C-alpha positions in Angstrom: 0.0 0.0 0.0 2.7 2.4 1.0 4.7 1.6 -2.1 1.7 2.3 -4.3 1.2 5.7 -2.7 4.8 6.7 -3.3 4.7 5.6 -6.9 1.5 7.7 -7.5 3.1 10.7 -5.8 6.3 10.5 -8.0 4.2 10.3 -11.1 2.1 13.4 -10.1 5.3 15.3 -9.3 6.8 14.5 -12.7 3.6 15.7 -14.4 3.7 19.0 -12.5 7.2 19.6 -13.5 6.6 18.8 -17.1 3.6 21.1 -17.1 5.4 24.0 -15.5 6.5 26.7 -17.9 10.1 26.5 -18.8 10.5 30.2 -17.9 9.5 29.6 -14.3 12.1 26.8 -13.9 14.8 28.9 -15.6 13.9 31.8 -13.3 14.2 29.6 -10.2 17.6 28.1 -11.1 19.6 31.4 -11.0 18.1 32.2 -7.7 19.1 28.9 -6.3 22.6 29.2 -7.6 22.9 32.8 -6.3 21.8 31.7 -2.8 24.5 29.1 -2.8 27.3 31.5 -3.8 29.3 33.3 -1.1 28.5 37.0 -0.8 31.3 39.4 -1.8 32.2 42.6 0.0 33.6 45.6 -1.8 36.6 47.6 -0.8 34.3 50.6 -0.2 32.2 48.6 2.3 35.3 47.5 4.1 36.5 51.0 4.4 33.1 52.1 5.8 33.0 49.5 8.5 36.6 50.2 9.5 35.9 53.9 9.7 32.9 53.2 11.9 35.0 50.9 14.2 37.6 53.6 14.5 35.0 56.2 15.5 33.6 53.9 18.1 37.1 53.2 19.6 38.0 56.9 19.5 34.7 57.9 21.3 35.6 55.4 24.1 39.1 56.8 24.6 39.8 59.7 27.0 40.8 62.9 25.4 43.5 65.3 26.8 43.3 68.9 27.5 46.2 71.4 27.9 46.2 73.2 31.2 49.1 75.7 31.2 52.1 73.6 30.1 50.5 70.4 31.5 48.0 67.9 30.2 45.2 66.0 31.8 43.1 63.1 30.6 39.4 64.0 30.1 36.8 61.3 30.7 35.2 60.2 27.4 31.6 60.8 28.8 32.3 64.5 29.4 31.1 67.1 26.9 33.5 70.0 26.3 32.1 73.5 26.0 33.6 76.9 25.2 35.0 78.7 28.3 32.9 81.7 29.2 35.8 83.8 30.3 39.6 84.1 29.9 40.1 82.9 33.5 38.5 79.6 32.6 40.9 77.2 30.9 38.3 74.4 30.4 34.7 73.7 31.0 32.7 70.4 30.8 29.3 69.0 31.3 29.9 65.8 33.3 27.2 63.3 32.7 23.7 64.2 31.6 22.9 67.8 30.6 21.6 69.8 33.6 23.6 67.7 36.0 27.2 68.2 37.2 29.6 70.7 35.7 33.4 71.0 35.8 35.4 74.2 35.4 39.2 74.7 35.6 40.3 78.3 36.6 43.7 80.0 36.2 43.8 83.7 37.4 47.5 84.2 36.6 50.8 83.6 38.2 50.7 84.3 42.0 47.0 85.2 41.6 43.9 83.7 42.9 44.5 83.9 46.6 45.8 81.5 49.2 44.4 78.1 49.7 42.9 79.0 53.1 41.3 82.1 51.7 39.6 80.1 49.0 38.4 77.5 51.4 36.8 80.2 53.5 35.2 81.8 50.5 33.7 78.5 49.1 32.3 77.6 52.5 30.6 81.0 52.8 28.7 80.3 49.6 26.9 77.4 51.3 24.2 77.3 54.0 22.5 74.6 55.8 18.7 74.7 55.5 18.4 73.0 58.8 20.3 75.9 60.5 23.4 73.9 61.5 27.0 74.1 60.3 27.8 73.6 56.7 29.1 70.2 55.9 32.8 70.5 55.0 35.5 68.0 54.2 39.1 69.0 53.4 42.0 66.6 52.6 45.5 67.1 51.3 47.1 64.8 48.6 50.9 65.0 48.0 51.2 61.6 46.3 51.1 63.0 42.7 53.1 65.4 40.6 51.6 68.5 42.4 50.3 69.0 45.9 46.5 69.0 45.9 44.0 70.4 48.5 40.6 68.8 48.0 37.6 70.4 49.6 34.0 69.4 49.5 30.9 71.4 50.6 27.3 70.3 50.7 24.0 72.2 51.2 22.3 75.2 49.7 24.7 76.7 47.2 24.9 80.4 46.3 27.5 80.1 43.6 29.1 83.2 42.3 31.9 85.8 42.9 33.0 86.5 46.5 30.3 85.4 48.9 28.1 84.1 46.0 24.9 85.0 44.3 21.8 86.5 46.0 20.1 84.2 48.6 17.0 83.8 46.4 19.2 82.4 43.6 20.8 79.8 45.8 20.2 76.1 44.9 19.4 73.5 47.5 20.9 70.0 47.7 24.1 70.9 45.9 27.8 69.8 46.2 31.0 71.6 45.3 34.1 69.5 45.2 37.0 71.9 44.6 40.7 71.1 44.1 43.6 73.5 44.4 46.7 72.3 42.4 49.8 74.3 43.2 52.1 73.9 40.2 55.4 75.7 39.3 53.5 77.6 36.6 50.9 78.9 39.0 47.8 77.7 41.0 45.0 75.9 39.2 41.5 75.7 40.7 39.3 72.8 39.7 35.6 72.7 40.5 33.0 70.0 40.2 29.6 71.2 41.2 25.9 70.5 40.8 23.1 68.4 42.3 24.1 65.9 45.0 23.4 62.7 43.0 25.1 64.1 39.8 28.3 65.1 41.6 28.6 61.9 43.6 28.3 59.9 40.2 31.1 61.9 38.7 33.4 62.4 41.8 35.8 59.5 41.1 36.2 60.4 37.4 36.7 64.0 38.3 39.5 63.3 40.8 41.1 60.9 38.3 41.0 63.8 35.8 42.7 66.2 38.3 45.4 63.6 39.3 46.2 62.8 35.7 47.6 66.2 35.0 51.4 66.0 34.3 
């Protein structure tokens, strides 16, 4: 029984093939052959892929910035922006727009005030909404090329010149992480500031940036 069914099926298949237009069979054959052939890649396609890979690698690599006669490695995730004054050597948006910012200042040789004077000024720009003392943390790092004074303040921040902006312009829940780098070419002032969560997310990368200066 099974053999007879197979025989009938073969006969029917032969009839269908014989009845099919020769143009249809001819059209199917090139498609089958083409599907079996390996695809070729042009030189232009290879160049395009290589260029895209180079762009991806370059975007992941840290950039460098010149600060006086020194250079520092800038995190790849930071976006550079044009400094708004001649006293600013570099400015960055660290992370998402509207979050943390980084500014590097240089006021000139033997300019900018003493370390203690700046610490006092930065602290005066902060207030504690609960009425207590402003949260302050100051450390000193002499392990690198230049001695660093690292100061961090937390609270409501009236950022600006001197004692800061007007009280009504002050922003709550802010952090300023400032670093004073005393170099033979002059004192550089680094600042990372913004909302608490944004600054905390960028603090490690920021300190690596400062310490990378050589």
